[in-house]
PDB file as gemmi writes it, atoms N, CA and C in Angstrom:
CRYST1    1.000    1.000    1.000  90.00  90.00  90.00 P 1                      
ATOM      1  N   MET A   1     139.215 126.227  99.805  1.00  0.00           N  
ATOM      2  CA  MET A   1     139.039 125.282 101.031  1.00  0.00           C  
ATOM      3  C   MET A   1     137.695 125.622 101.440  1.00  0.00           C  
ATOM      4  N   ARG A   2     137.494 127.079 101.318  1.00  0.00           N  
ATOM      5  CA  ARG A   2     136.149 127.359 101.970  1.00  0.00           C  
ATOM      6  C   ARG A   2     134.987 126.731 101.037  1.00  0.00           C  
ATOM      7  N   LEU A   3     135.112 126.916  99.775  1.00  0.00           N  
ATOM      8  CA  LEU A   3     134.168 126.428  98.829  1.00  0.00           C  
ATOM      9  C   LEU A   3     133.869 124.966  99.135  1.00  0.00           C  
ATOM     10  N   LYS A   4     134.899 124.244  99.178  1.00  0.00           N  
ATOM     11  CA  LYS A   4     134.560 122.877  99.560  1.00  0.00           C  
ATOM     12  C   LYS A   4     133.695 122.551 100.841  1.00  0.00           C  
ATOM     13  N   ARG A   5     134.120 123.264 101.891  1.00  0.00           N  
ATOM     14  CA  ARG A   5     133.409 123.287 103.062  1.00  0.00           C  
ATOM     15  C   ARG A   5     131.869 123.554 102.818  1.00  0.00           C  
ATOM     16  N   LEU A   6     131.606 124.528 101.919  1.00  0.00           N  
ATOM     17  CA  LEU A   6     130.206 124.687 101.342  1.00  0.00           C  
ATOM     18  C   LEU A   6     129.648 123.636 100.884  1.00  0.00           C  
ATOM     19  N   ASP A   7     130.241 122.950  99.773  1.00  0.00           N  
ATOM     20  CA  ASP A   7     129.663 122.040  99.175  1.00  0.00           C  
ATOM     21  C   ASP A   7     129.379 120.821 100.105  1.00  0.00           C  
ATOM     22  N   VAL A   8     130.313 120.622 101.088  1.00  0.00           N  
ATOM     23  CA  VAL A   8     129.884 119.527 101.948  1.00  0.00           C  
ATOM     24  C   VAL A   8     128.856 119.838 102.781  1.00  0.00           C  
ATOM     25  N   TYR A   9     128.676 121.130 103.331  1.00  0.00           N  
ATOM     26  CA  TYR A   9     127.742 121.550 104.124  1.00  0.00           C  
ATOM     27  C   TYR A   9     126.234 121.378 103.563  1.00  0.00           C  
ATOM     28  N   ASN A  10     126.254 121.982 102.045  1.00  0.00           N  
ATOM     29  CA  ASN A  10     125.196 121.758 101.173  1.00  0.00           C  
ATOM     30  C   ASN A  10     124.674 120.236 100.803  1.00  0.00           C  
ATOM     31  N   GLU A  11     125.635 119.402 100.793  1.00  0.00           N  
ATOM     32  CA  GLU A  11     125.403 117.966 100.654  1.00  0.00           C  
ATOM     33  C   GLU A  11     124.715 117.345 101.904  1.00  0.00           C  
ATOM     34  N   ARG A  12     125.212 117.623 102.983  1.00  0.00           N  
ATOM     35  CA  ARG A  12     124.579 117.253 104.105  1.00  0.00           C  
ATOM     36  C   ARG A  12     123.267 117.765 104.318  1.00  0.00           C  
ATOM     37  N   LEU A  13     123.151 119.067 103.972  1.00  0.00           N  
ATOM     38  CA  LEU A  13     121.618 119.594 103.921  1.00  0.00           C  
ATOM     39  C   LEU A  13     120.638 118.742 102.989  1.00  0.00           C  
ATOM     40  N   LEU A  14     121.204 118.569 101.786  1.00  0.00           N  
ATOM     41  CA  LEU A  14     120.364 117.972 100.738  1.00  0.00           C  
ATOM     42  C   LEU A  14     120.138 116.329 101.504  1.00  0.00           C  
ATOM     43  N   ASP A  15     121.179 115.757 101.920  1.00  0.00           N  
ATOM     44  CA  ASP A  15     120.917 114.279 102.440  1.00  0.00           C  
ATOM     45  C   ASP A  15     120.093 114.339 103.596  1.00  0.00           C  
ATOM     46  N   ALA A  16     120.006 115.331 104.491  1.00  0.00           N  
ATOM     47  CA  ALA A  16     119.056 115.516 105.630  1.00  0.00           C  
ATOM     48  C   ALA A  16     117.678 115.760 105.098  1.00  0.00           C  
ATOM     49  N   GLU A  17     117.400 116.561 103.908  1.00  0.00           N  
ATOM     50  CA  GLU A  17     116.175 116.772 103.519  1.00  0.00           C  
ATOM     51  C   GLU A  17     115.602 115.607 102.957  1.00  0.00           C  
ATOM     52  N   GLY A  18     116.477 115.030 102.180  1.00  0.00           N  
ATOM     53  CA  GLY A  18     116.052 113.684 101.521  1.00  0.00           C  
ATOM     54  C   GLY A  18     115.624 112.599 102.585  1.00  0.00           C  
ATOM     55  N   GLU A  19     116.401 112.710 103.719  1.00  0.00           N  
ATOM     56  CA  GLU A  19     116.001 111.593 104.610  1.00  0.00           C  
ATOM     57  C   GLU A  19     114.557 112.050 105.416  1.00  0.00           C  
ATOM     58  N   ASN A  20     114.580 113.251 105.462  1.00  0.00           N  
ATOM     59  CA  ASN A  20     113.083 113.592 106.090  1.00  0.00           C  
ATOM     60  C   ASN A  20     112.114 113.477 105.108  1.00  0.00           C  
ATOM     61  N   LYS A  21     112.118 113.685 103.912  1.00  0.00           N  
ATOM     62  CA  LYS A  21     111.263 113.317 103.053  1.00  0.00           C  
ATOM     63  C   LYS A  21     110.889 111.856 102.898  1.00  0.00           C  
ATOM     64  N   ALA A  22     111.751 111.020 103.160  1.00  0.00           N  
ATOM     65  CA  ALA A  22     111.605 109.460 102.939  1.00  0.00           C  
ATOM     66  C   ALA A  22     110.946 109.048 104.362  1.00  0.00           C  
ATOM     67  N   GLN A  23     111.240 109.813 105.505  1.00  0.00           N  
ATOM     68  CA  GLN A  23     110.573 109.341 106.620  1.00  0.00           C  
ATOM     69  C   GLN A  23     109.216 109.858 106.924  1.00  0.00           C  
ATOM     70  N   GLU A  24     108.935 111.032 106.143  1.00  0.00           N  
ATOM     71  CA  GLU A  24     107.536 111.445 106.091  1.00  0.00           C  
ATOM     72  C   GLU A  24     106.597 110.715 105.264  1.00  0.00           C  
ATOM     73  N   PHE A  25     107.272 110.157 104.029  1.00  0.00           N  
ATOM     74  CA  PHE A  25     106.493 109.428 102.962  1.00  0.00           C  
ATOM     75  C   PHE A  25     106.301 107.814 103.974  1.00  0.00           C  
ATOM     76  N   LEU A  26     107.328 107.213 104.778  1.00  0.00           N  
ATOM     77  CA  LEU A  26     107.057 106.134 105.177  1.00  0.00           C  
ATOM     78  C   LEU A  26     106.107 106.281 106.367  1.00  0.00           C  
ATOM     79  N   LYS A  27     106.246 107.368 107.105  1.00  0.00           N  
ATOM     80  CA  LYS A  27     105.237 107.447 108.139  1.00  0.00           C  
ATOM     81  C   LYS A  27     103.784 107.849 107.510  1.00  0.00           C  
ATOM     82  N   HIS A  28     103.724 108.327 106.407  1.00  0.00           N  
ATOM     83  CA  HIS A  28     102.330 108.551 105.790  1.00  0.00           C  
ATOM     84  C   HIS A  28     101.708 107.096 105.449  1.00  0.00           C  
ATOM     85  N   LYS A  29     102.691 106.366 104.852  1.00  0.00           N  
ATOM     86  CA  LYS A  29     102.348 105.184 104.363  1.00  0.00           C  
ATOM     87  C   LYS A  29     102.026 104.081 105.406  1.00  0.00           C  
ATOM     88  N   TYR A  30     102.592 104.151 106.510  1.00  0.00           N  
ATOM     89  CA  TYR A  30     102.287 103.355 107.901  1.00  0.00           C  
ATOM     90  C   TYR A  30     100.980 103.640 108.234  1.00  0.00           C  
ATOM     91  N   ILE A  31     100.582 104.833 108.428  1.00  0.00           N  
ATOM     92  CA  ILE A  31      99.421 105.471 108.966  1.00  0.00           C  
ATOM     93  C   ILE A  31      98.359 105.023 107.981  1.00  0.00           C  
ATOM     94  N   LYS A  32      98.405 105.063 106.683  1.00  0.00           N  
ATOM     95  CA  LYS A  32      97.445 104.817 105.794  1.00  0.00           C  
ATOM     96  C   LYS A  32      97.338 102.960 105.807  1.00  0.00           C  
ATOM     97  N   GLN A  33      98.429 102.386 106.153  1.00  0.00           N  
ATOM     98  CA  GLN A  33      98.117 100.885 106.119  1.00  0.00           C  
ATOM     99  C   GLN A  33      97.613 100.831 107.448  1.00  0.00           C  
ATOM    100  N   GLY A  34      97.754 101.354 108.508  1.00  0.00           N  
ATOM    101  CA  GLY A  34      97.024 101.073 109.674  1.00  0.00           C  
ATOM    102  C   GLY A  34      95.476 101.421 109.653  1.00  0.00           C  
ATOM    103  N   MET A  35      95.264 102.480 109.058  1.00  0.00           N  
ATOM    104  CA  MET A  35      93.913 102.769 108.782  1.00  0.00           C  
ATOM    105  C   MET A  35      93.022 101.604 107.859  1.00  0.00           C  
ATOM    106  N   GLU A  36      93.838 101.274 106.853  1.00  0.00           N  
ATOM    107  CA  GLU A  36      93.160 100.250 106.139  1.00  0.00           C  
ATOM    108  C   GLU A  36      92.862  98.866 106.963  1.00  0.00           C  
ATOM    109  N   ILE A  37      93.846  98.631 107.797  1.00  0.00           N  
ATOM    110  CA  ILE A  37      93.825  97.493 108.730  1.00  0.00           C  
ATOM    111  C   ILE A  37      92.693  97.643 109.725  1.00  0.00           C  
ATOM    112  N   GLU A  38      92.349  98.954 110.031  1.00  0.00           N  
ATOM    113  CA  GLU A  38      91.401  99.083 111.028  1.00  0.00           C  
ATOM    114  C   GLU A  38      89.892  99.120 110.203  1.00  0.00           C  
ATOM    115  N   ARG A  39      90.050  99.764 109.106  1.00  0.00           N  
ATOM    116  CA  ARG A  39      88.757  99.637 108.594  1.00  0.00           C  
ATOM    117  C   ARG A  39      88.369  98.219 108.183  1.00  0.00           C  
ATOM    118  N   THR A  40      89.169  97.366 107.793  1.00  0.00           N  
ATOM    119  CA  THR A  40      88.915  95.759 107.416  1.00  0.00           C  
ATOM    120  C   THR A  40      88.466  95.343 108.664  1.00  0.00           C  
ATOM    121  N   ARG A  41      88.918  95.647 109.931  1.00  0.00           N  
ATOM    122  CA  ARG A  41      88.580  94.929 111.149  1.00  0.00           C  
ATOM    123  C   ARG A  41      87.180  95.423 111.564  1.00  0.00           C  
ATOM    124  N   LEU A  42      87.018  96.664 111.355  1.00  0.00           N  
ATOM    125  CA  LEU A  42      85.647  97.313 111.616  1.00  0.00           C  
ATOM    126  C   LEU A  42      84.530  96.663 110.687  1.00  0.00           C  
ATOM    127  N   LEU A  43      84.846  96.624 109.556  1.00  0.00           N  
ATOM    128  CA  LEU A  43      83.790  95.991 108.529  1.00  0.00           C  
ATOM    129  C   LEU A  43      83.540  94.632 109.100  1.00  0.00           C  
ATOM    130  N   GLY A  44      84.490  93.850 109.351  1.00  0.00           N  
ATOM    131  CA  GLY A  44      84.268  92.473 109.739  1.00  0.00           C  
ATOM    132  C   GLY A  44      83.371  92.541 110.896  1.00  0.00           C  
ATOM    133  N   GLU A  45      83.718  93.358 111.987  1.00  0.00           N  
ATOM    134  CA  GLU A  45      82.763  93.390 113.201  1.00  0.00           C  
ATOM    135  C   GLU A  45      81.481  93.772 112.883  1.00  0.00           C  
ATOM    136  N   ILE A  46      81.054  94.694 112.022  1.00  0.00           N  
ATOM    137  CA  ILE A  46      79.834  95.208 111.520  1.00  0.00           C  
ATOM    138  C   ILE A  46      79.154  93.846 110.980  1.00  0.00           C  
ATOM    139  N   GLY A  47      79.989  93.287 110.111  1.00  0.00           N  
ATOM    140  CA  GLY A  47      79.249  92.155 109.581  1.00  0.00           C  
ATOM    141  C   GLY A  47      78.829  91.091 110.215  1.00  0.00           C  
ATOM    142  N   GLU A  48      79.352  90.851 111.367  1.00  0.00           N  
ATOM    143  CA  GLU A  48      79.294  89.945 112.394  1.00  0.00           C  
ATOM    144  C   GLU A  48      77.972  90.296 113.129  1.00  0.00           C  
ATOM    145  N   LEU A  49      78.198  91.312 113.583  1.00  0.00           N  
ATOM    146  CA  LEU A  49      76.987  91.874 114.183  1.00  0.00           C  
ATOM    147  C   LEU A  49      75.554  92.005 113.182  1.00  0.00           C  
ATOM    148  N   ALA A  50      75.685  92.413 112.090  1.00  0.00           N  
ATOM    149  CA  ALA A  50      74.463  92.089 111.473  1.00  0.00           C  
ATOM    150  C   ALA A  50      74.081  90.788 111.100  1.00  0.00           C  
ATOM    151  N   ARG A  51      74.980  89.726 110.969  1.00  0.00           N  
ATOM    152  CA  ARG A  51      74.637  88.377 110.991  1.00  0.00           C  
ATOM    153  C   ARG A  51      73.851  87.929 112.198  1.00  0.00           C  
ATOM    154  N   LYS A  52      74.606  88.447 113.456  1.00  0.00           N  
ATOM    155  CA  LYS A  52      73.896  88.139 114.713  1.00  0.00           C  
ATOM    156  C   LYS A  52      72.545  88.520 114.933  1.00  0.00           C  
ATOM    157  N   TYR A  53      72.223  89.647 114.435  1.00  0.00           N  
ATOM    158  CA  TYR A  53      70.799  90.292 114.520  1.00  0.00           C  
ATOM    159  C   TYR A  53      69.876  90.087 113.581  1.00  0.00           C  
ATOM    160  N   GLY A  54      70.498  89.349 112.444  1.00  0.00           N  
ATOM    161  CA  GLY A  54      69.690  89.011 111.241  1.00  0.00           C  
ATOM    162  C   GLY A  54      69.442  90.229 110.375  1.00  0.00           C  
ATOM    163  N   ILE A  55      70.372  91.055 110.241  1.00  0.00           N  
ATOM    164  CA  ILE A  55      70.284  92.398 109.240  1.00  0.00           C  
ATOM    165  C   ILE A  55      71.058  91.999 108.139  1.00  0.00           C  
ATOM    166  N   GLU A  56      70.326  92.178 106.982  1.00  0.00           N  
ATOM    167  CA  GLU A  56      71.207  91.827 105.660  1.00  0.00           C  
ATOM    168  C   GLU A  56      71.771  93.112 105.332  1.00  0.00           C  
ATOM    169  N   ILE A  57      73.064  93.078 104.899  1.00  0.00           N  
ATOM    170  CA  ILE A  57      73.863  94.142 104.504  1.00  0.00           C  
ATOM    171  C   ILE A  57      73.921  94.146 102.906  1.00  0.00           C  
TER     172      ILE A  57                                                      
END                                                                             
């Protein structure tokens, strides 16, 4: 009986660890996606300003 409890406990730890890794992966992916969106927005804004002031990029 005690061994079965350890198995259940270890399984829960592994599940929690796997869930934490998945959450970290998604968090990094979300941050990277946000950075890419912001980069695209800023490049567009720079392009508009360059055109406005006659600067060729």
